[in-house]
N, C-alpha and C positions, 0 to 999 in steps of 0.2 A: 217911122221907119227905123230910127236908131235904137229905140227901146226894144223893138222886136228883134233887131239884129243882135244886140247885146244879150238878150234873153236866150236866143238860139245858141250863141257861142258859150254862154254860161252853162246851158244844159249839156252840151257836148263835153265841156270840160269836166263837169261834175260826174257825168256818166263814166268817163274814162278814168279820171283820177280816183273815184271811189273803187273802181275795178282794180286798179293798180294797188291801192291800199289793201284790198281784200286778198290779193295774190301775195303781197309782201315785197313788191318791187319799189324801192325808194326812188323818189323823184323830186324835182323842184316844183313848187306850186306856181304855175304861170300867173302873172298879174295882168296880162294883156296879150299874150301870145296864143297861138293855136297849136302849140306843141309843148311837150314836157321834155326835160332832160332827165333821163332815167339812169340810175346807178346800177350797172350790170356787173359790178365787181364780183359778186357772189357766183356768177355764172361763167366767168372767164376761166378757161383752162390755163395752166401755167405757161407763160410765154405767149399766150394768144393776144393779138392786137385787137383793138376795137373794130378795125376794118375787117379783119378775118371773122370776128364775131358777127358782124352785120351780114356778111355773105352767108355764113352758116345759118343764121337765123332765118333768112329768106328761104334758103334751100330746105331746111329741116322743119321750121315752124310755120313758115308762110306769112310772116309779118315783117314788113320792111322798116328799117330804121337807118339813121345816118350816123356815122362815127362822130363822136364828140371832138376827136382830134382834128376834124376838118373845119372846126369853128374857132378853136382856141390855140393860142401860142403855148400856153402851159400844158404840162403833161396831164391830159384828162382821158387816158386810155380806158377808164372804167365808166365813161359816160356815153350814152347814145341819145339822139334826138328822135322822138316819136311824135308824129303828127296826129291830132285828134279831130280835125275839121272834116268829119265824115258822117255818113248816115248812121243812125242808131244801130241798125242791123250789122253794119260793117264794124263798128266799135265793139259790139257784143261778140262777134265772131273773132276779132283780134284778141279780146280778153279771154275768150274760151281757149284759144290757141296758146296764149301766154301762161295760162294756168299750169301747163305741162312743161314749161320752159326748162326747169331744172332736170326733169327726167329726160327730155329730148336732147338737151345740149350737154348733158353730163357724160 
């Protein structure tokens, strides 16, 4: 059971992180979590908070993320948390939407 469970999560992680690498979105490499912390600094508009970015991303891109500032005491306004424990087709769709992030959010 545990080997199968670990392999399943490793598959989802690889699928999603390989996609983020191809798109050029920097992220932390999770060592046991089912999410990445993505650096969205290159996509933030001047003065835009991570909270505002997350709202805009849901509305315009259709991908949900959680503001990094909700997890840390430090100023991490350029970080968002993105969950990858999803079906392959959901991850592929999210990555397809994220490919146009700069154009859509710009």
